[in-house]
C-alpha positions in Angstrom: -56.0 99.3 -10.4 -54.8 102.2 -8.2 -56.6 105.4 -7.1 -54.1 108.0 -6.0 -53.7 111.6 -5.0 -56.8 111.5 -2.7 -57.8 112.2 0.9 -59.0 108.9 2.3 -61.7 108.6 4.9 -61.1 105.1 6.1 -64.2 105.2 8.4 -61.9 104.2 11.3 -62.4 106.8 14.1 -58.8 107.7 14.3 -57.6 107.4 10.7 -58.0 109.9 7.9 -55.2 109.8 5.3 -54.7 113.3 4.0 -52.8 112.2 0.9 -52.9 108.6 0.0 -53.8 105.9 -2.5 -55.6 102.5 -2.7 -54.9 99.3 -4.6 -58.0 97.5 -6.0 -57.7 93.8 -7.0 -60.6 91.7 -8.2 -63.1 94.4 -7.2 -61.8 94.6 -3.6 -59.5 97.0 -1.7 -56.1 95.2 -1.4 -54.1 98.0 0.2 -54.7 101.5 1.7 -51.5 103.5 1.8 -50.1 107.0 2.5 -48.2 109.1 0.0 -48.1 108.2 -3.7 -47.5 104.9 -5.4 -44.0 104.4 -6.8 -45.5 103.4 -10.2 -48.8 104.1 -12.0 -50.3 102.8 -15.2 -52.7 104.3 -17.7 -55.7 102.6 -16.2 -55.0 104.0 -12.7 -57.0 107.0 -11.5 -55.6 110.3 -10.4 -58.1 111.6 -7.8 -56.9 115.2 -8.1 -57.0 115.8 -4.4 -60.6 114.6 -4.0 -62.1 112.8 -1.1 -62.3 109.0 -1.3 -64.9 107.1 0.8 -65.9 103.5 1.0 -69.1 102.7 -0.8 -72.3 103.7 0.9 -74.8 101.2 2.3 -78.5 102.0 2.2 -80.1 100.0 5.0 -83.7 100.1 3.8 -84.6 100.1 0.1 -87.0 98.6 -2.4 -84.5 98.6 -5.3 -85.6 96.6 -8.2 -88.8 95.4 -6.6 -90.6 98.6 -7.3 -89.3 99.4 -10.8 -88.6 103.0 -11.9 -91.6 104.7 -13.5 -93.7 101.5 -14.0 -97.1 100.8 -12.5 -98.3 97.4 -11.5 -96.3 95.7 -14.2 -93.0 96.4 -12.2 -94.4 96.6 -8.7 -93.7 93.4 -6.9 -93.2 94.9 -3.4 -96.3 93.7 -1.6 -98.0 90.3 -1.9 -101.2 92.0 -0.6 -103.5 89.0 -0.9 -102.7 87.8 2.6 -101.7 90.1 5.6 -99.1 87.6 6.8 -96.6 86.4 4.3 -93.2 85.6 5.9 -92.6 82.9 3.3 -92.2 85.6 0.5 -88.6 86.0 -0.6 -87.8 89.5 -1.9 -85.0 88.0 -4.1 -87.8 86.5 -6.3 -89.2 89.9 -7.2 -86.0 91.9 -7.9 -85.1 93.1 -11.4 -81.4 93.9 -11.4 -81.7 95.5 -14.8 -84.0 98.3 -13.5 -82.3 101.7 -13.8 -82.5 102.3 -10.1 -79.5 100.0 -9.7 -77.5 102.1 -12.1 -78.6 105.3 -10.3 -77.5 103.8 -6.9 -74.1 102.8 -8.2 -73.5 106.2 -9.9 -74.2 107.9 -6.5 -71.8 105.7 -4.6 -74.2 103.2 -3.1 -72.5 99.9 -3.5 -74.7 97.8 -1.2 -78.4 97.9 -0.3 -80.7 96.2 2.0 -83.8 95.3 -0.1 -87.1 94.9 1.6 -90.6 93.9 0.7 -93.1 96.6 1.4 -95.2 97.5 4.4 -98.8 96.6 3.2 -98.7 93.4 5.2 -98.1 93.1 9.0 -95.4 90.7 7.7 -94.2 91.2 4.2 -91.4 88.6 3.8 -87.7 88.0 3.9 -85.1 90.7 3.3 -81.7 90.6 1.6 -78.5 92.6 1.5 -77.1 92.8 -2.0 -74.5 94.5 -4.1 -75.9 97.1 -6.4 -73.7 96.1 -9.4 -74.5 93.0 -11.4 -76.8 91.3 -13.8 -78.2 88.4 -11.8 -79.5 89.0 -8.3 -78.2 85.6 -7.1 -74.7 86.7 -7.9 -75.3 90.1 -6.2 -76.7 88.5 -3.1 -74.7 88.9 0.2 -77.2 87.1 2.4 -80.7 87.1 3.9 -80.7 89.7 6.7 -84.1 89.5 8.3 -87.9 89.5 8.0 -90.1 92.6 7.5 -92.9 93.5 9.9 -95.1 96.6 9.6 -97.2 98.5 12.1 -99.2 101.7 11.7 -101.3 103.0 8.8 -100.2 100.8 5.8 -101.7 97.5 6.9 -104.9 99.3 8.1 -105.2 101.0 4.7 -104.5 98.0 2.5 -106.8 95.6 4.3 -109.3 97.5 6.6 -110.0 100.6 4.5 -109.7 99.1 1.0 -110.9 95.5 1.5 -112.9 95.7 4.7 -111.0 92.8 6.3 -108.4 92.3 9.0 -106.4 94.1 10.1 -108.8 97.0 10.4 -107.0 98.6 13.4 -103.6 98.8 15.0 -104.9 96.3 17.5 -105.6 93.9 14.7 -102.1 94.3 13.2 -100.5 93.5 16.6 -102.8 90.5 17.2 -101.8 89.0 13.8 -98.1 89.4 14.7 -98.6 87.9 18.1 -100.5 84.9 16.9 -98.0 84.1 14.2 -95.0 84.4 16.6 -96.8 82.1 19.1 -97.5 79.5 16.4 -93.9 79.8 15.1 -92.5 79.2 18.5 -94.6 76.1 19.0 -93.6 74.9 15.6 -89.9 75.5 16.3 -90.2 73.5 19.6 -91.7 70.6 17.7 -88.9 70.7 15.2 -86.4 70.5 18.1 -88.4 67.5 19.6 -88.3 65.8 16.2 -84.5 65.6 16.3 -84.8 62.9 18.9 -88.1 61.5 17.8 -88.9 61.9 14.1 -92.5 60.8 14.7 -93.1 64.2 16.4 -92.1 66.1 13.3 -94.8 68.7 12.4 -96.3 69.0 9.0 -94.3 71.3 6.8 -95.6 74.9 7.0 -93.7 77.4 4.8 -94.9 80.4 6.8 -93.8 79.0 10.1 -90.5 77.7 8.6 -89.6 81.3 7.6 -90.2 82.4 11.2 -88.2 79.7 13.0 -84.9 81.7 12.8 -86.8 84.7 14.1 -88.2 83.0 17.2 -84.9 81.3 17.8 -83.2 84.7 17.8 -81.0 83.9 14.9 -82.5 86.3 12.4 -83.5 90.0 12.9 -86.9 91.5 12.5 -87.1 94.9 10.9 -90.3 96.6 12.1 -91.8 99.5 10.0 -93.0 102.1 12.5 -93.4 105.8 12.2 -95.5 107.1 15.0 -94.3 107.0 18.7 -97.2 104.7 19.7 -96.3 102.3 17.0 -92.7 102.3 18.1 -93.9 101.4 21.6 -95.9 98.5 20.2 -92.8 97.3 18.3 -90.9 97.3 21.6 -93.8 95.6 23.4 -94.1 92.7 21.0 -90.3 92.4 20.5 -89.8 92.0 24.3 -92.8 89.6 24.6 -91.2 87.2 22.1 -87.5 87.9 22.7 -87.0 89.2 19.2 -83.8 90.7 17.8 -85.3 93.7 16.0 -84.7 97.2 14.6 -87.0 100.2 14.2 -87.4 101.1 10.6 -88.2 104.8 10.0 -88.7 105.8 13.6 -90.1 109.1 12.4 -91.3 110.1 15.9 -88.5 108.4 17.7 -87.5 111.7 19.3 -90.7 111.5 21.4 -89.7 108.1 22.9 -85.9 108.3 22.7 -85.7 107.1 26.4 -87.7 104.0 25.5 -85.5 103.3 22.5 -82.2 103.9 24.4 -83.1 101.8 27.4 -83.8 98.8 25.1 -80.6 99.3 23.2 -82.4 99.4 19.8 -81.0 100.4 16.4 -83.0 102.9 14.3 -83.0 103.1 10.5 -84.2 106.7 10.1 -85.8 108.1 7.0 -86.8 109.1 4.5 -86.4 112.6 5.7 -87.7 114.5 2.6 -91.3 113.6 2.6 -94.6 115.4 1.8 -97.2 115.0 4.6 -98.7 112.1 2.6 -100.2 110.3 5.6 -100.9 111.2 9.2 -98.2 109.0 10.7 -95.4 111.1 9.2 -96.7 114.5 10.2 -94.3 114.5 13.1 -91.2 114.3 10.7 -88.2 116.3 11.8 -84.9 116.6 10.0 -83.2 116.7 13.4 -84.5 113.2 14.4 -81.2 111.3 13.7 -79.2 113.9 15.7 -81.6 113.8 18.6 -81.4 110.0 18.8 -77.7 109.9 18.4 -77.3 112.4 21.2 -79.4 110.0 23.3 -76.9 107.2 22.7 -78.9 105.4 20.1 -77.2 103.8 17.1 -78.7 105.3 14.0 -78.3 105.1 10.2 -80.0 107.0 7.5 -82.0 105.7 4.6 -83.4 107.3 1.4 -86.0 104.5 1.4 -85.9 104.4 -2.4 
């Protein structure tokens, strides 16, 4: 199939094709060309001078794991029975038939990073997936990280509602530190067992999920809105040598120097929020621009 008579934004810094066409084969771009194709067929699309962009990627969503308009029956976002659940795999809770996928595709979002929620200091494993399909296994691109969360949500779910840890921001940070310490020791024992199987530790699904994290082979995505929570994310990340991003970074503009000097990526958003909780009261529509001007790599999320 061809799409022709379009202005093509290739996303390369120096290449915008004012009048061009693309060839699509097996669902992928096979050619990007200037001018008009020599031949067209009935199933080809005349873009009528419109703008053609690659599909959008939303870097932080809960597509299909919080289903549209459904209460607890379709809410599989938080396994809020244990504050630390790195062994949870978001792929096991996604319903690809939920209408949110249709809505994403219809608005040009062709790929989404799908995360567990932020009730737990660690919510589980994150995937990147295509938004078109019937079976999430076929839509899967790969596992792209583990979700950590700081700030109000763990405090509210456990301290306020259940009167158990974590009750404070200190408690949330302590849970993360203890788990990372244990995961590093577990990873070291796995390495020792390669030469001496007798030293192999008992299987621990939680720690197994964190081994790629403490070895620096998998990224941690840390939910943090307030500036002090951003600072805690940086503190813990540096203590354990983590590869991590800042998710939301709502008050990132207050600590832009800290973010920049540590060369961190920020997934900023959502930017259209009611003041539903204290940690987002500092929200500014200008945040992404402020961070970008400070030399920080930023992307936007609708957090849907």
